[in-house]
PDB file of the backbone (N, CA, C, O) and the ligand in Angstrom, with CONECT records:
HET     ZN  A 101       1
ATOM      1  N   MET A   1      16.510 -46.818 -26.208  1.00  0.00           N
ATOM      2  CA  MET A   1      17.316 -47.325 -27.599  1.00  0.00           C
ATOM      3  C   MET A   1      18.662 -47.749 -27.357  1.00  0.00           C
ATOM      4  O   MET A   1      19.485 -47.045 -26.772  1.00  0.00           O
ATOM      5  N   LEU A   2      18.902 -48.947 -27.822  1.00  0.00           N
ATOM      6  CA  LEU A   2      20.340 -49.505 -27.579  1.00  0.00           C
ATOM      7  C   LEU A   2      21.100 -48.771 -28.775  1.00  0.00           C
ATOM      8  O   LEU A   2      20.538 -48.448 -29.822  1.00  0.00           O
ATOM      9  N   PRO A   3      22.296 -48.573 -28.522  1.00  0.00           N
ATOM     10  CA  PRO A   3      23.111 -48.117 -29.689  1.00  0.00           C
ATOM     11  C   PRO A   3      23.338 -49.128 -30.725  1.00  0.00           C
ATOM     12  O   PRO A   3      23.397 -50.314 -30.403  1.00  0.00           O
ATOM     13  N   LEU A   4      23.467 -48.768 -31.905  1.00  0.00           N
ATOM     14  CA  LEU A   4      23.714 -49.537 -33.068  1.00  0.00           C
ATOM     15  C   LEU A   4      25.218 -50.107 -33.018  1.00  0.00           C
ATOM     16  O   LEU A   4      26.197 -49.394 -32.798  1.00  0.00           O
ATOM     17  N   ASP A   5      25.257 -51.323 -33.224  1.00  0.00           N
ATOM     18  CA  ASP A   5      26.615 -52.115 -33.169  1.00  0.00           C
ATOM     19  C   ASP A   5      27.247 -52.241 -34.501  1.00  0.00           C
ATOM     20  O   ASP A   5      28.282 -52.895 -34.635  1.00  0.00           O
ATOM     21  N   GLY A   6      26.681 -51.654 -35.470  1.00  0.00           N
ATOM     22  CA  GLY A   6      27.080 -51.904 -36.902  1.00  0.00           C
ATOM     23  C   GLY A   6      27.033 -53.119 -37.469  1.00  0.00           C
ATOM     24  O   GLY A   6      27.563 -53.354 -38.555  1.00  0.00           O
ATOM     25  N   SER A   7      26.354 -54.037 -36.734  1.00  0.00           N
ATOM     26  CA  SER A   7      26.215 -55.491 -37.417  1.00  0.00           C
ATOM     27  C   SER A   7      25.058 -55.742 -38.116  1.00  0.00           C
ATOM     28  O   SER A   7      24.744 -56.901 -38.389  1.00  0.00           O
ATOM     29  N   GLY A   8      24.329 -54.722 -38.468  1.00  0.00           N
ATOM     30  CA  GLY A   8      23.258 -54.679 -39.276  1.00  0.00           C
ATOM     31  C   GLY A   8      21.859 -55.111 -38.561  1.00  0.00           C
ATOM     32  O   GLY A   8      21.697 -54.904 -37.359  1.00  0.00           O
ATOM     33  N   ALA A   9      20.930 -55.679 -39.309  1.00  0.00           N
ATOM     34  CA  ALA A   9      19.631 -55.983 -38.699  1.00  0.00           C
ATOM     35  C   ALA A   9      19.854 -57.068 -37.580  1.00  0.00           C
ATOM     36  O   ALA A   9      20.572 -58.049 -37.774  1.00  0.00           O
ATOM     37  N   GLU A  10      19.277 -56.859 -36.543  1.00  0.00           N
ATOM     38  CA  GLU A  10      19.324 -57.596 -35.412  1.00  0.00           C
ATOM     39  C   GLU A  10      18.509 -58.915 -35.540  1.00  0.00           C
ATOM     40  O   GLU A  10      17.317 -58.858 -35.842  1.00  0.00           O
ATOM     41  N   THR A  11      19.121 -60.078 -35.321  1.00  0.00           N
ATOM     42  CA  THR A  11      18.433 -61.196 -35.492  1.00  0.00           C
ATOM     43  C   THR A  11      17.252 -61.665 -34.390  1.00  0.00           C
ATOM     44  O   THR A  11      17.672 -61.894 -33.256  1.00  0.00           O
ATOM     45  N   PRO A  12      16.191 -61.784 -34.563  1.00  0.00           N
ATOM     46  CA  PRO A  12      15.143 -61.979 -33.598  1.00  0.00           C
ATOM     47  C   PRO A  12      15.556 -63.245 -33.012  1.00  0.00           C
ATOM     48  O   PRO A  12      16.074 -64.149 -33.668  1.00  0.00           O
ATOM     49  N   ARG A  13      15.285 -63.300 -31.595  1.00  0.00           N
ATOM     50  CA  ARG A  13      15.612 -64.451 -30.832  1.00  0.00           C
ATOM     51  C   ARG A  13      14.632 -65.079 -30.326  1.00  0.00           C
ATOM     52  O   ARG A  13      13.659 -64.404 -29.991  1.00  0.00           O
ATOM     53  N   CYS A  14      14.606 -66.388 -30.146  1.00  0.00           N
ATOM     54  CA  CYS A  14      13.388 -67.325 -29.607  1.00  0.00           C
ATOM     55  C   CYS A  14      13.392 -66.871 -28.068  1.00  0.00           C
ATOM     56  O   CYS A  14      14.373 -66.727 -27.338  1.00  0.00           O
ATOM     57  N   SER A  15      11.962 -66.675 -27.752  1.00  0.00           N
ATOM     58  CA  SER A  15      11.435 -66.210 -26.293  1.00  0.00           C
ATOM     59  C   SER A  15      11.548 -67.241 -25.312  1.00  0.00           C
ATOM     60  O   SER A  15      11.428 -66.931 -24.127  1.00  0.00           O
ATOM     61  N   ALA A  16      11.775 -68.491 -25.662  1.00  0.00           N
ATOM     62  CA  ALA A  16      11.816 -69.617 -24.767  1.00  0.00           C
ATOM     63  C   ALA A  16      13.088 -69.392 -23.713  1.00  0.00           C
ATOM     64  O   ALA A  16      14.175 -68.898 -24.013  1.00  0.00           O
ATOM     65  N   LYS A  17      12.719 -69.831 -22.535  1.00  0.00           N
ATOM     66  CA  LYS A  17      13.710 -69.745 -21.438  1.00  0.00           C
ATOM     67  C   LYS A  17      14.946 -70.391 -21.974  1.00  0.00           C
ATOM     68  O   LYS A  17      14.878 -71.418 -22.649  1.00  0.00           O
ATOM     69  N   GLY A  18      16.200 -69.736 -21.649  1.00  0.00           N
ATOM     70  CA  GLY A  18      17.468 -70.242 -22.004  1.00  0.00           C
ATOM     71  C   GLY A  18      17.836 -70.566 -23.573  1.00  0.00           C
ATOM     72  O   GLY A  18      18.967 -70.958 -23.860  1.00  0.00           O
ATOM     73  N   CYS A  19      16.841 -70.386 -24.556  1.00  0.00           N
ATOM     74  CA  CYS A  19      17.137 -70.548 -25.887  1.00  0.00           C
ATOM     75  C   CYS A  19      17.597 -69.453 -26.515  1.00  0.00           C
ATOM     76  O   CYS A  19      16.998 -68.389 -26.357  1.00  0.00           O
ATOM     77  N   ARG A  20      18.719 -69.526 -27.317  1.00  0.00           N
ATOM     78  CA  ARG A  20      19.201 -68.472 -27.901  1.00  0.00           C
ATOM     79  C   ARG A  20      19.204 -68.574 -29.595  1.00  0.00           C
ATOM     80  O   ARG A  20      19.926 -67.897 -30.326  1.00  0.00           O
ATOM     81  N   ARG A  21      18.359 -69.442 -29.973  1.00  0.00           N
ATOM     82  CA  ARG A  21      18.233 -69.672 -31.506  1.00  0.00           C
ATOM     83  C   ARG A  21      17.545 -68.404 -31.968  1.00  0.00           C
ATOM     84  O   ARG A  21      16.996 -67.573 -31.245  1.00  0.00           O
ATOM     85  N   GLY A  22      17.667 -68.387 -33.350  1.00  0.00           N
ATOM     86  CA  GLY A  22      17.009 -67.464 -34.088  1.00  0.00           C
ATOM     87  C   GLY A  22      15.409 -67.814 -34.216  1.00  0.00           C
ATOM     88  O   GLY A  22      14.975 -68.953 -34.391  1.00  0.00           O
ATOM     89  N   ALA A  23      14.609 -66.623 -34.099  1.00  0.00           N
ATOM     90  CA  ALA A  23      13.130 -66.970 -34.326  1.00  0.00           C
ATOM     91  C   ALA A  23      12.794 -67.124 -35.537  1.00  0.00           C
ATOM     92  O   ALA A  23      13.383 -66.537 -36.444  1.00  0.00           O
ATOM     93  N   THR A  24      11.771 -67.956 -35.738  1.00  0.00           N
ATOM     94  CA  THR A  24      11.234 -68.276 -37.032  1.00  0.00           C
ATOM     95  C   THR A  24       9.686 -67.998 -37.260  1.00  0.00           C
ATOM     96  O   THR A  24       9.077 -68.005 -38.329  1.00  0.00           O
ATOM     97  N   GLU A  25       9.158 -67.727 -35.853  1.00  0.00           N
ATOM     98  CA  GLU A  25       7.574 -67.481 -35.714  1.00  0.00           C
ATOM     99  C   GLU A  25       7.208 -66.456 -34.946  1.00  0.00           C
ATOM    100  O   GLU A  25       7.848 -66.373 -33.898  1.00  0.00           O
ATOM    101  N   ASP A  26       6.389 -65.648 -35.123  1.00  0.00           N
ATOM    102  CA  ASP A  26       5.930 -64.766 -34.158  1.00  0.00           C
ATOM    103  C   ASP A  26       4.488 -65.164 -33.633  1.00  0.00           C
ATOM    104  O   ASP A  26       3.501 -65.258 -34.363  1.00  0.00           O
ATOM    105  N   LEU A  27       4.502 -65.371 -32.339  1.00  0.00           N
ATOM    106  CA  LEU A  27       3.280 -65.807 -31.647  1.00  0.00           C
ATOM    107  C   LEU A  27       2.675 -64.735 -31.177  1.00  0.00           C
ATOM    108  O   LEU A  27       3.332 -64.226 -30.269  1.00  0.00           O
ATOM    109  N   ARG A  28       1.483 -64.063 -31.470  1.00  0.00           N
ATOM    110  CA  ARG A  28       0.707 -63.119 -31.030  1.00  0.00           C
ATOM    111  C   ARG A  28      -0.296 -63.736 -29.949  1.00  0.00           C
ATOM    112  O   ARG A  28      -0.955 -64.759 -30.134  1.00  0.00           O
ATOM    113  N   TRP A  29      -0.307 -62.943 -28.778  1.00  0.00           N
ATOM    114  CA  TRP A  29      -1.128 -63.204 -27.899  1.00  0.00           C
ATOM    115  C   TRP A  29      -1.594 -62.199 -26.782  1.00  0.00           C
ATOM    116  O   TRP A  29      -0.983 -61.149 -26.581  1.00  0.00           O
ATOM    117  N   ARG A  30      -2.600 -62.538 -26.135  1.00  0.00           N
ATOM    118  CA  ARG A  30      -3.199 -61.425 -25.132  1.00  0.00           C
ATOM    119  C   ARG A  30      -3.882 -62.197 -23.981  1.00  0.00           C
ATOM    120  O   ARG A  30      -4.542 -63.216 -24.180  1.00  0.00           O
ATOM    121  N   ASN A  31      -3.697 -61.684 -22.848  1.00  0.00           N
ATOM    122  CA  ASN A  31      -4.203 -62.247 -21.693  1.00  0.00           C
ATOM    123  C   ASN A  31      -5.434 -61.299 -21.596  1.00  0.00           C
ATOM    124  O   ASN A  31      -5.130 -60.139 -21.322  1.00  0.00           O
ATOM    125  N   PRO A  32      -6.725 -61.544 -21.759  1.00  0.00           N
ATOM    126  CA  PRO A  32      -7.877 -60.772 -21.622  1.00  0.00           C
ATOM    127  C   PRO A  32      -8.135 -60.304 -20.248  1.00  0.00           C
ATOM    128  O   PRO A  32      -8.872 -59.343 -20.027  1.00  0.00           O
ATOM    129  N   ARG A  33      -7.495 -61.017 -19.262  1.00  0.00           N
ATOM    130  CA  ARG A  33      -7.656 -60.328 -17.825  1.00  0.00           C
ATOM    131  C   ARG A  33      -6.972 -59.457 -17.390  1.00  0.00           C
ATOM    132  O   ARG A  33      -7.263 -58.805 -16.387  1.00  0.00           O
ATOM    133  N   VAL A  34      -5.667 -59.263 -18.265  1.00  0.00           N
ATOM    134  CA  VAL A  34      -4.789 -58.317 -17.826  1.00  0.00           C
ATOM    135  C   VAL A  34      -4.540 -57.107 -18.932  1.00  0.00           C
ATOM    136  O   VAL A  34      -4.148 -55.986 -18.608  1.00  0.00           O
ATOM    137  N   HIS A  35      -4.851 -57.545 -20.388  1.00  0.00           N
ATOM    138  CA  HIS A  35      -4.907 -56.635 -21.223  1.00  0.00           C
ATOM    139  C   HIS A  35      -5.925 -56.293 -21.864  1.00  0.00           C
ATOM    140  O   HIS A  35      -6.742 -57.185 -22.093  1.00  0.00           O
ATOM    141  N   ASP A  36      -6.180 -55.067 -22.305  1.00  0.00           N
ATOM    142  CA  ASP A  36      -7.213 -54.739 -23.055  1.00  0.00           C
ATOM    143  C   ASP A  36      -7.000 -55.053 -24.651  1.00  0.00           C
ATOM    144  O   ASP A  36      -5.938 -55.347 -25.201  1.00  0.00           O
ATOM    145  N   ALA A  37      -8.416 -54.898 -25.300  1.00  0.00           N
ATOM    146  CA  ALA A  37      -8.423 -55.547 -26.556  1.00  0.00           C
ATOM    147  C   ALA A  37      -7.412 -54.952 -27.610  1.00  0.00           C
ATOM    148  O   ALA A  37      -7.130 -55.539 -28.654  1.00  0.00           O
ATOM    149  N   SER A  38      -6.976 -53.927 -27.298  1.00  0.00           N
ATOM    150  CA  SER A  38      -5.910 -53.170 -28.306  1.00  0.00           C
ATOM    151  C   SER A  38      -4.443 -53.528 -28.071  1.00  0.00           C
ATOM    152  O   SER A  38      -3.517 -53.108 -28.765  1.00  0.00           O
ATOM    153  N   ARG A  39      -4.316 -54.409 -26.943  1.00  0.00           N
ATOM    154  CA  ARG A  39      -2.919 -54.830 -26.703  1.00  0.00           C
ATOM    155  C   ARG A  39      -2.628 -56.067 -27.229  1.00  0.00           C
ATOM    156  O   ARG A  39      -3.439 -56.961 -26.988  1.00  0.00           O
ATOM    157  N   VAL A  40      -1.473 -56.375 -28.019  1.00  0.00           N
ATOM    158  CA  VAL A  40      -1.065 -57.682 -28.590  1.00  0.00           C
ATOM    159  C   VAL A  40       0.310 -57.789 -27.993  1.00  0.00           C
ATOM    160  O   VAL A  40       1.086 -56.835 -28.035  1.00  0.00           O
ATOM    161  N   LYS A  41       0.617 -58.927 -27.442  1.00  0.00           N
ATOM    162  CA  LYS A  41       2.005 -59.323 -27.006  1.00  0.00           C
ATOM    163  C   LYS A  41       2.622 -60.247 -27.987  1.00  0.00           C
ATOM    164  O   LYS A  41       1.889 -60.975 -28.656  1.00  0.00           O
ATOM    165  N   HIS A  42       3.773 -60.273 -28.113  1.00  0.00           N
ATOM    166  CA  HIS A  42       4.570 -60.946 -29.060  1.00  0.00           C
ATOM    167  C   HIS A  42       5.478 -62.046 -28.369  1.00  0.00           C
ATOM    168  O   HIS A  42       6.270 -61.675 -27.502  1.00  0.00           O
ATOM    169  N   TRP A  43       5.407 -63.227 -28.677  1.00  0.00           N
ATOM    170  CA  TRP A  43       6.562 -64.008 -28.413  1.00  0.00           C
ATOM    171  C   TRP A  43       7.216 -64.566 -29.670  1.00  0.00           C
ATOM    172  O   TRP A  43       6.525 -65.193 -30.472  1.00  0.00           O
ATOM    173  N   LEU A  44       8.424 -64.382 -29.864  1.00  0.00           N
ATOM    174  CA  LEU A  44       9.310 -64.975 -30.992  1.00  0.00           C
ATOM    175  C   LEU A  44       9.767 -66.305 -30.796  1.00  0.00           C
ATOM    176  O   LEU A  44      10.285 -66.569 -29.711  1.00  0.00           O
ATOM    177  N   ALA A  45       9.672 -67.112 -31.591  1.00  0.00           N
ATOM    178  CA  ALA A  45      10.064 -68.673 -31.485  1.00  0.00           C
ATOM    179  C   ALA A  45      10.774 -69.215 -32.453  1.00  0.00           C
ATOM    180  O   ALA A  45      10.630 -68.830 -33.613  1.00  0.00           O
ATOM    181  N   CYS A  46      11.663 -70.210 -32.107  1.00  0.00           N
ATOM    182  CA  CYS A  46      12.463 -70.828 -32.916  1.00  0.00           C
ATOM    183  C   CYS A  46      11.558 -72.077 -33.437  1.00  0.00           C
ATOM    184  O   CYS A  46      10.469 -72.251 -32.890  1.00  0.00           O
ATOM    185  N   PRO A  47      11.932 -72.857 -34.369  1.00  0.00           N
ATOM    186  CA  PRO A  47      11.169 -74.125 -34.737  1.00  0.00           C
ATOM    187  C   PRO A  47      10.988 -75.146 -33.754  1.00  0.00           C
ATOM    188  O   PRO A  47       9.965 -75.827 -33.684  1.00  0.00           O
ATOM    189  N   GLU A  48      12.069 -75.270 -32.919  1.00  0.00           N
ATOM    190  CA  GLU A  48      12.016 -76.219 -31.774  1.00  0.00           C
ATOM    191  C   GLU A  48      10.940 -75.850 -30.761  1.00  0.00           C
ATOM    192  O   GLU A  48      10.343 -76.763 -30.192  1.00  0.00           O
ATOM    193  N   HIS A  49      10.632 -74.506 -30.480  1.00  0.00           N
ATOM    194  CA  HIS A  49      10.017 -74.181 -29.533  1.00  0.00           C
ATOM    195  C   HIS A  49       8.612 -73.634 -29.803  1.00  0.00           C
ATOM    196  O   HIS A  49       7.807 -73.576 -28.874  1.00  0.00           O
ATOM    197  N   ALA A  50       8.279 -73.224 -31.059  1.00  0.00           N
ATOM    198  CA  ALA A  50       7.120 -72.625 -31.475  1.00  0.00           C
ATOM    199  C   ALA A  50       5.754 -73.363 -31.274  1.00  0.00           C
ATOM    200  O   ALA A  50       4.706 -72.731 -31.148  1.00  0.00           O
ATOM    201  N   ASP A  51       5.812 -74.714 -31.250  1.00  0.00           N
ATOM    202  CA  ASP A  51       4.609 -75.590 -30.943  1.00  0.00           C
ATOM    203  C   ASP A  51       4.419 -75.592 -29.455  1.00  0.00           C
ATOM    204  O   ASP A  51       3.296 -75.625 -28.952  1.00  0.00           O
ATOM    205  N   GLN A  52       5.542 -75.557 -28.747  1.00  0.00           N
ATOM    206  CA  GLN A  52       5.490 -75.599 -27.375  1.00  0.00           C
ATOM    207  C   GLN A  52       4.957 -74.303 -26.692  1.00  0.00           C
ATOM    208  O   GLN A  52       4.160 -74.298 -25.754  1.00  0.00           O
ATOM    209  N   LEU A  53       5.414 -73.383 -27.189  1.00  0.00           N
ATOM    210  CA  LEU A  53       4.952 -71.813 -26.664  1.00  0.00           C
ATOM    211  C   LEU A  53       3.514 -71.530 -27.169  1.00  0.00           C
ATOM    212  O   LEU A  53       2.679 -70.990 -26.443  1.00  0.00           O
ATOM    213  N   ALA A  54       3.245 -71.937 -28.511  1.00  0.00           N
ATOM    214  CA  ALA A  54       1.990 -71.780 -29.030  1.00  0.00           C
ATOM    215  C   ALA A  54       0.933 -72.694 -28.227  1.00  0.00           C
ATOM    216  O   ALA A  54      -0.194 -72.278 -27.958  1.00  0.00           O
ATOM    217  N   ASP A  55       1.399 -73.994 -27.863  1.00  0.00           N
ATOM    218  CA  ASP A  55       0.495 -74.608 -26.997  1.00  0.00           C
ATOM    219  C   ASP A  55       0.163 -74.174 -25.784  1.00  0.00           C
ATOM    220  O   ASP A  55      -1.016 -74.313 -25.459  1.00  0.00           O
ATOM    221  N   PHE A  56       1.076 -73.566 -24.854  1.00  0.00           N
ATOM    222  CA  PHE A  56       1.087 -73.106 -23.688  1.00  0.00           C
ATOM    223  C   PHE A  56      -0.056 -71.755 -23.790  1.00  0.00           C
ATOM    224  O   PHE A  56      -0.907 -71.514 -22.934  1.00  0.00           O
ATOM    225  N   LEU A  57       0.120 -71.149 -24.764  1.00  0.00           N
ATOM    226  CA  LEU A  57      -0.673 -69.990 -24.886  1.00  0.00           C
ATOM    227  C   LEU A  57      -2.203 -70.363 -25.340  1.00  0.00           C
ATOM    228  O   LEU A  57      -3.185 -69.885 -24.772  1.00  0.00           O
ATOM    229  N   ALA A  58      -2.272 -71.232 -26.382  1.00  0.00           N
ATOM    230  CA  ALA A  58      -3.578 -71.864 -26.620  1.00  0.00           C
ATOM    231  C   ALA A  58      -4.525 -72.515 -25.512  1.00  0.00           C
ATOM    232  O   ALA A  58      -5.753 -72.440 -25.471  1.00  0.00           O
ATOM    233  N   ARG A  59      -3.668 -73.176 -24.617  1.00  0.00           N
ATOM    234  CA  ARG A  59      -4.292 -73.800 -23.580  1.00  0.00           C
ATOM    235  C   ARG A  59      -5.086 -72.963 -22.517  1.00  0.00           C
ATOM    236  O   ARG A  59      -6.090 -73.357 -21.924  1.00  0.00           O
ATOM    237  N   ARG A  60      -4.504 -71.799 -22.380  1.00  0.00           N
ATOM    238  CA  ARG A  60      -4.925 -70.684 -21.687  1.00  0.00           C
ATOM    239  C   ARG A  60      -5.844 -69.813 -22.286  1.00  0.00           C
ATOM    240  O   ARG A  60      -6.312 -68.896 -21.612  1.00  0.00           O
ATOM    241  N   GLY A  61      -6.203 -69.982 -23.572  1.00  0.00           N
ATOM    242  CA  GLY A  61      -6.918 -69.238 -24.357  1.00  0.00           C
ATOM    243  C   GLY A  61      -6.378 -67.819 -24.819  1.00  0.00           C
ATOM    244  O   GLY A  61      -7.068 -66.880 -25.215  1.00  0.00           O
ATOM    245  N   PHE A  62      -5.050 -67.861 -24.689  1.00  0.00           N
ATOM    246  CA  PHE A  62      -4.403 -66.432 -24.989  1.00  0.00           C
ATOM    247  C   PHE A  62      -3.961 -66.275 -26.470  1.00  0.00           C
ATOM    248  O   PHE A  62      -3.777 -65.162 -26.964  1.00  0.00           O
ATOM    249  N   LEU A  63      -3.827 -67.231 -27.038  1.00  0.00           N
ATOM    250  CA  LEU A  63      -3.230 -67.242 -28.481  1.00  0.00           C
ATOM    251  C   LEU A  63      -4.164 -66.640 -29.457  1.00  0.00           C
ATOM    252  O   LEU A  63      -5.344 -66.983 -29.538  1.00  0.00           O
ATOM    253  N   LEU A  64      -3.573 -65.673 -30.247  1.00  0.00           N
ATOM    254  CA  LEU A  64      -4.407 -64.912 -31.233  1.00  0.00           C
ATOM    255  C   LEU A  64      -3.882 -65.554 -32.495  1.00  0.00           C
ATOM    256  O   LEU A  64      -4.705 -66.246 -33.094  1.00  0.00           O
ATOM    257  N   GLU A  65      -2.739 -65.466 -32.989  1.00  0.00           N
ATOM    258  CA  GLU A  65      -2.421 -66.085 -34.163  1.00  0.00           C
ATOM    259  C   GLU A  65      -0.862 -66.233 -34.186  1.00  0.00           C
ATOM    260  O   GLU A  65      -0.146 -65.612 -33.401  1.00  0.00           O
ATOM    261  N   ARG A  66      -0.363 -67.128 -35.170  1.00  0.00           N
ATOM    262  CA  ARG A  66       1.099 -67.281 -35.350  1.00  0.00           C
ATOM    263  C   ARG A  66       1.608 -67.108 -36.693  1.00  0.00           C
ATOM    264  O   ARG A  66       1.117 -67.830 -37.561  1.00  0.00           O
ATOM    265  N   GLU A  67       2.402 -66.374 -36.980  1.00  0.00           N
ATOM    266  CA  GLU A  67       2.882 -66.360 -38.235  1.00  0.00           C
ATOM    267  C   GLU A  67       4.432 -66.309 -38.637  1.00  0.00           C
ATOM    268  O   GLU A  67       5.208 -65.722 -37.884  1.00  0.00           O
ATOM    269  N   ALA A  68       4.816 -66.811 -39.609  1.00  0.00           N
ATOM    270  CA  ALA A  68       6.135 -67.063 -39.943  1.00  0.00           C
ATOM    271  C   ALA A  68       6.739 -65.690 -39.989  1.00  0.00           C
ATOM    272  O   ALA A  68       6.020 -64.729 -40.265  1.00  0.00           O
ATOM    273  N   ILE A  69       8.132 -65.527 -39.713  1.00  0.00           N
ATOM    274  CA  ILE A  69       8.857 -64.254 -39.788  1.00  0.00           C
ATOM    275  C   ILE A  69      10.181 -64.416 -40.573  1.00  0.00           C
ATOM    276  O   ILE A  69      10.923 -63.448 -40.738  1.00  0.00           O
TER     277      ILE A  69
HETATM  278 ZN    ZN A 101      13.805 -71.797 -28.910  1.00  0.00          ZN2+
END
């Protein structure tokens, strides 16, 4: 656990490489060749990267769902 810094709730950040924007979507995915059915991975995404990341996952058949956060 990271120590609390007193700044309140932590802003979720976009998972895209090099992006430091706040995330607005939670992309849930799983690689069935690596993860069993109970595992769900999360990528958080800003508006700019949500479609790009979702498309990346969808093309590989990994995308489960995306939801606004
Ligand atoms: Zn982003």
